[in-house]
C-alpha positions in Angstrom: -25.6 44.0 -20.0 -24.5 45.3 -16.6 -27.8 44.3 -15.1 -27.4 40.7 -16.6 -23.9 40.4 -15.3 -25.0 41.6 -11.8 -27.8 39.0 -11.8 -25.5 36.2 -12.8 -22.9 37.3 -10.2 -25.7 37.4 -7.5 -27.0 34.0 -8.5 -23.5 32.5 -8.4 -22.9 34.0 -5.0 -26.2 32.6 -3.7 -25.3 29.1 -5.1 -21.8 29.3 -3.4 -23.4 30.4 -0.1 -26.0 27.6 -0.4 -23.3 25.0 -1.1 -21.3 26.3 1.7 -24.3 26.2 4.0 -25.1 22.7 3.0 -21.4 21.7 3.6 -21.5 23.2 7.1 -24.8 21.4 7.8 -23.2 18.2 6.7 -20.2 18.6 9.0 -20.1 16.7 12.4 -18.3 17.4 15.6 -17.4 13.7 16.0 -15.8 11.2 13.5 -17.9 8.4 12.3 -14.7 6.2 11.8 -11.9 6.5 14.4 -9.1 3.9 14.0 -5.4 3.5 13.3 -4.1 2.9 9.8 -2.5 -0.4 10.9 -3.0 -3.5 8.7 -3.0 -6.9 10.4 -0.8 -9.8 9.4 -4.1 -11.8 9.2 -5.3 -9.6 6.4 -2.1 -10.3 4.5 -2.7 -14.0 4.9 -6.3 -13.6 3.7 -5.2 -11.5 0.7 -2.6 -14.1 -0.3 -5.2 -16.9 0.0 -7.7 -14.9 -2.1 -5.2 -14.4 -4.8 -4.1 -18.0 -4.8 -7.7 -19.2 -5.2 -8.5 -16.6 -7.9 -5.2 -16.4 -9.7 -6.1 -14.5 -12.9 -3.3 -16.3 -14.8 -5.2 -19.6 -14.4 -8.6 -18.3 -15.3 -10.2 -18.8 -18.7 -12.0 -16.0 -20.6 -15.7 -16.1 -19.8 -15.2 -18.4 -16.8 -17.9 -17.9 -14.1 -16.5 -18.0 -10.5 -17.8 -17.4 -7.0 -15.5 -16.4 -4.2 -15.9 -15.6 -0.5 -14.0 -12.5 0.6 -13.4 -12.1 4.3 -15.2 -9.0 5.5 -12.2 -7.9 7.8 -10.0 -7.9 4.7 -12.4 -5.5 2.9 -12.7 -3.5 6.0 -9.0 -2.9 6.3 -8.8 -2.4 2.5 -11.4 0.4 2.7 -9.4 2.0 5.6 -6.2 1.7 3.7 -7.6 3.5 0.6 -9.2 6.2 2.8 -6.0 6.7 4.7 -3.6 6.7 1.7 -5.6 8.6 -0.9 -8.1 10.6 1.1 -6.2 11.4 4.3 -9.1 10.1 6.3 -10.3 6.8 7.7 -12.7 4.2 6.4 -14.6 1.0 7.5 -17.0 -1.7 6.2 -19.9 -2.5 8.5 -21.9 -5.7 7.8 -25.7 -5.7 8.1 -28.6 -8.0 7.3 -28.3 -8.6 3.5 -26.4 -5.3 3.2 -23.1 -3.7 4.0 -22.3 0.0 4.7 -19.1 1.7 3.7 -18.2 4.5 6.1 -15.7 7.3 5.5 -14.5 10.1 7.8 -12.5 13.0 6.2 -11.1 16.1 7.8 -12.0 19.2 5.7 -8.9 21.5 5.3 -8.8 25.1 6.3 -11.6 24.9 8.9 -10.9 25.8 12.5 -11.8 23.5 15.3 -12.9 19.9 15.2 -15.0 19.3 12.1 -15.5 16.0 10.3 -17.1 15.0 7.0 -18.8 11.7 7.6 -20.1 9.7 4.6 -22.1 6.5 4.5 -23.1 4.4 1.5 -25.1 1.2 1.8 -24.8 -1.7 -0.7 -27.5 -4.4 -0.8 -27.5 -7.9 -2.0 -28.1 -8.1 -5.7 -27.9 -10.1 -8.8 -25.9 -8.4 -11.5 -23.9 -5.1 -11.0 -23.8 -3.8 -7.4 -25.7 -0.6 -6.8 -25.7 1.9 -4.0 -29.0 1.6 -2.1 -28.7 4.7 0.1 -26.2 7.3 1.1 -25.7 10.2 3.6 -23.2 13.0 4.1 -23.4 13.8 7.8 -27.2 14.1 8.6 -28.0 14.9 4.9 -29.4 12.2 2.7 -27.9 11.9 -0.8 -29.7 10.4 -3.7 -27.9 7.2 -4.6 -28.0 8.0 -8.3 -26.3 11.3 -7.7 -23.5 9.6 -5.6 -23.0 7.0 -8.4 -22.8 9.8 -11.0 -20.2 11.6 -8.9 -18.2 8.4 -8.3 -18.3 7.6 -12.1 -17.3 11.1 -13.0 -14.3 11.1 -10.6 -13.1 7.8 -11.9 -13.5 9.1 -15.5 -11.5 12.2 -14.7 -8.8 10.1 -13.1 -8.6 8.1 -16.4 -9.8 4.8 -15.1 -13.3 4.6 -16.6 -12.5 1.7 -18.9 -11.2 -0.4 -15.9 -14.1 0.6 -13.8 -16.7 -0.4 -16.4 -14.9 -3.8 -17.0 -14.8 -4.6 -13.3 -18.4 -3.5 -12.7 -19.7 -5.5 -15.6 -17.7 -8.6 -14.6 -19.6 -8.8 -11.2 -22.8 -10.9 -11.5 -23.7 -11.5 -7.8 -23.2 -9.8 -4.5 -24.2 -11.4 -1.2 -23.4 -10.7 2.5 -22.9 -13.6 4.9 -23.1 -11.8 8.2 -22.8 -15.0 10.3 -19.5 -16.0 8.8 -18.3 -12.4 8.2 -17.7 -12.7 4.5 -18.9 -11.2 1.2 -19.8 -13.6 -1.6 -18.9 -12.2 -5.1 -19.9 -14.0 -8.3 -18.0 -12.8 -11.4 -17.3 -13.7 -15.0 -13.5 -13.4 -15.8 -12.5 -11.0 -18.4 -8.8 -11.2 -19.4 -8.8 -7.5 -20.4 -9.0 -6.7 -16.7 -5.5 -8.1 -16.2 -4.1 -6.2 -19.2 -5.7 -3.0 -17.9 -4.3 -3.6 -14.4 -0.9 -4.0 -15.9 -1.2 -0.8 -17.9 -2.2 1.1 -14.7 0.6 -0.5 -12.7 3.3 0.3 -15.2 2.8 3.4 -17.2 5.2 4.5 -20.0 7.1 6.9 -17.8 7.7 4.1 -15.2 8.8 1.7 -17.9 11.6 4.1 -18.9 12.6 4.5 -15.3 12.6 0.7 -14.7 14.8 0.1 -17.7 17.2 2.8 -16.7 17.5 1.3 -13.2 17.9 -2.2 -14.6 20.7 -1.0 -16.9 22.4 0.8 -13.9 22.2 -2.3 -11.8 23.6 -4.5 -14.6 26.5 -2.0 -15.1 27.3 -1.9 -11.4 27.6 -5.7 -11.1 29.1 -6.4 -14.5 32.7 -6.5 -13.2 31.8 -8.7 -10.2 32.3 -12.4 -10.1 29.1 -14.5 -10.0 28.3 -15.2 -6.4 30.6 -12.6 -5.0 29.6 -10.9 -1.7 28.8 -7.2 -2.2 27.7 -4.8 0.6 24.4 -3.2 -0.1 25.6 0.5 0.1 27.9 -0.2 -2.8 24.9 -0.7 -5.0 22.2 1.2 -3.3 24.0 4.6 -3.4 24.5 4.7 -7.2 21.1 3.2 -7.9 19.4 6.0 -5.9 21.5 8.6 -7.6 20.3 8.0 -11.2 19.8 11.3 -13.0 16.3 12.2 -14.3 13.5 14.7 -14.1 11.6 13.2 -11.1 14.0 12.3 -8.3 11.3 10.6 -6.2 10.0 8.4 -9.0 13.5 7.5 -10.1 14.3 6.3 -6.6 11.1 4.3 -6.3 11.9 2.6 -9.7 15.4 1.8 -8.4 14.0 0.2 -5.3 11.5 -1.8 -7.4 14.3 -3.2 -9.6 16.5 -4.0 -6.6 13.6 -5.8 -4.9 12.9 -7.9 -8.0 16.6 -8.7 -8.2 16.9 -9.7 -4.5 13.6 -11.7 -4.6 15.0 -13.5 -7.7 11.9 -12.7 -9.7 11.8 -12.7 -13.5 10.9 -9.1 -14.4 9.5 -10.3 -17.7 6.7 -12.0 -15.9 5.6 -8.6 -14.6 6.9 -6.4 -17.4 7.0 -8.3 -20.8 9.3 -5.6 -22.3 12.0 -6.6 -19.7 12.8 -9.8 -21.6 15.1 -7.8 -23.7 16.7 -5.8 -20.9 20.3 -6.6 -19.7 20.4 -9.2 -16.9 22.4 -8.2 -13.8 25.1 -10.7 -12.8 24.0 -12.8 -9.7 25.9 -11.7 -6.6 25.2 -11.9 -2.8 24.1 -8.4 -1.7 24.5 -8.2 2.1 23.5 -5.9 5.0 25.4 -6.3 8.3 27.0 -9.3 6.6 23.7 -11.0 6.0 22.1 -11.7 2.6 18.6 -12.2 4.1 18.9 -8.8 5.9 19.6 -7.0 2.5 16.5 -8.8 1.1 14.3 -7.8 4.0 15.5 -4.2 3.9 15.1 -3.6 0.2 11.7 -5.4 -0.2 10.2 -3.6 2.8 11.6 -0.3 1.5 10.0 -1.0 -1.9 6.7 -1.8 -0.3 6.7 1.3 1.8 7.7 3.5 -1.1 5.0 2.1 -3.4 2.2 1.0 -1.1 2.8 2.7 2.2 4.2 1.9 5.6 1.2 -0.1 7.0 1.3 -2.6 4.2 5.1 -3.0 4.5 5.0 -3.5 8.3 2.1 -6.0 8.0 3.8 -8.1 5.3 7.1 -8.1 7.3 5.3 -9.3 10.5 3.2 -11.8 8.5 6.3 -13.4 7.0 8.0 -13.8 10.4 4.9 -15.4 12.0 4.6 -17.7 9.0 8.3 -18.6 9.4 7.7 -19.5 13.0 5.1 -22.0 11.9 6.6 -23.4 8.7 10.1 -22.0 8.1 13.3 -21.1 9.8 11.6 -19.5 12.8 10.6 -16.0 13.9 13.5 -13.6 13.7 13.6 -10.2 15.4 16.7 -9.5 13.4 14.7 -9.9 10.2 11.9 -7.8 11.7 14.5 -5.0 12.5 15.7 -5.1 8.9 12.1 -4.9 7.7 11.5 -1.9 10.0 14.6 -0.1 8.8 13.6 -0.8 5.2 10.1 0.6 5.8 11.5 3.8 7.4 13.9 4.1 4.4 11.1 3.8 1.9 9.1 6.4 3.7 12.1 8.8 3.4 12.0 8.4 -0.3 8.3 9.3 -0.4 8.1 12.1 2.1 11.5 13.2 3.5 14.2 13.3 0.9 16.5 15.8 2.7 18.1 13.3 5.1 18.4 10.8 2.3 20.2 13.3 0.1 22.7 14.0 2.9 23.3 10.3 3.2 23.9 9.8 -0.5 26.3 12.7 -0.5 28.5 10.9 2.0 30.4 7.6 2.1 27.8 5.6 4.0 27.9 2.0 5.4 25.5 -0.7 6.6 25.5 0.9 10.1 23.9 4.1 8.6 21.0 2.1 7.0 20.0 -0.4 9.8 20.6 -0.9 13.5 22.7 -3.7 14.9 21.0 -7.0 14.4 23.4 -9.7 15.7 22.1 -9.8 19.3 18.4 -9.9 18.5 16.5 -13.2 19.1 15.8 -15.4 16.1 15.2 -18.9 14.9 12.2 -19.1 17.2 9.8 -21.8 16.1 6.1 -21.3 17.0 6.1 -23.1 20.3 9.2 -21.4 21.6 8.1 -18.0 20.3 4.7 -18.3 22.0 6.4 -19.5 25.2 8.9 -16.6 25.4 7.1 -13.7 23.7 3.4 -14.7 23.6 2.7 -12.9 20.4 2.6 -9.4 18.8 1.2 -6.9 21.4 2.3 -8.8 24.5 4.7 -7.0 27.0 7.6 -9.3 26.2 7.2 -8.8 22.5 6.7 -5.1 22.8 9.9 -4.9 24.9 12.0 -6.3 22.1 10.1 -4.4 19.4 10.6 -1.2 21.4 14.3 -1.8 21.5 14.4 -2.2 17.7 12.5 1.1 17.4 14.9 2.8 19.8 18.0 1.6 17.9 16.4 2.5 14.5 15.5 6.1 15.5 18.8 6.7 17.1 20.4 6.5 13.6 20.8 10.1 12.2 19.0 9.0 8.9 15.8 8.2 10.7 15.6 10.8 13.4 12.3 12.7 13.5 12.2 15.8 11.4 12.2 18.1 14.5 15.5 16.5 15.6 17.2 16.5 12.2 
């Protein structure tokens, strides 16, 4: 028995050493993907167009559709997933009748500059898409093995039903390199929407959403309809709801406040909400402005649920869109967006300064910098004439001032200065 155990232990050690050796061979000294985590406003516009043209609420069961997805949108989506969930970077690179997904990860606990670079190539196909080739560093990986690992990971995460539904719904995959787009043919399956809803709102979230809705209704119950209410009067109690998971309770509170300020019917997203109490309609304000409270809370919610890059991209997209078709570009609105994004990030990653704020009597000035003197109501021609566009020196000067004001507030000071 001792000899058998020694043999098993020796074999296991050899396997571990072999796996470690292969991993070291697979590591590179340079990243395959090196980029920021920024999402462009153009991608927000493309995603909105894609949803509008493929709105699942208007599709019939079994309906066959073809849609063209802009390659830059997929590219930024891959990078977003790699950044948010894998702490790495990602990219989509188009080829002739193929596309390569690239990932760069930083292995923890290894000294020096080491990168795990992964490539997986998809080829044009009729039916379900398949991986044609794959590599980890310089080592080739059998595509069947990678697909097995991917399927196993999805199954362990509990999303195998959704994965299989989505995979089987795709009937065609083509790559239009000249026009930088991916053509996807699919057959709509209504179960996909139901499964997506069940992922988005799990039973624990449902309880938290209802609690937050009841708290908001209670806070506004004694107010007159249409009354002006400063945001801190509601935000403080909403973020102080008791429960087991402080972070998730606060994210739920932001979600309910965002739906309220956006005047969205919760029941269209969460059918159970049809029987929840309805908060009285009032005018929540930040620095005396209703629209600033709206911008702040919606950006905070996006940052807390989807991450800072998406919140910033959507805020900038909205202002650029307003310059073309609405009330004009507003740096004041952009400042409220940035403050909201920073607030949402606190909820996710730095609760200590937020806890100190909630233990005090705080005001609008603690949440967002002064807005009144920032340029606004700039329609596209004037905006381009005065500021050029995002990234120009004139634009960056104003944006830099917004950042300076924001991070001068005690709530948002970097951790090393707190």
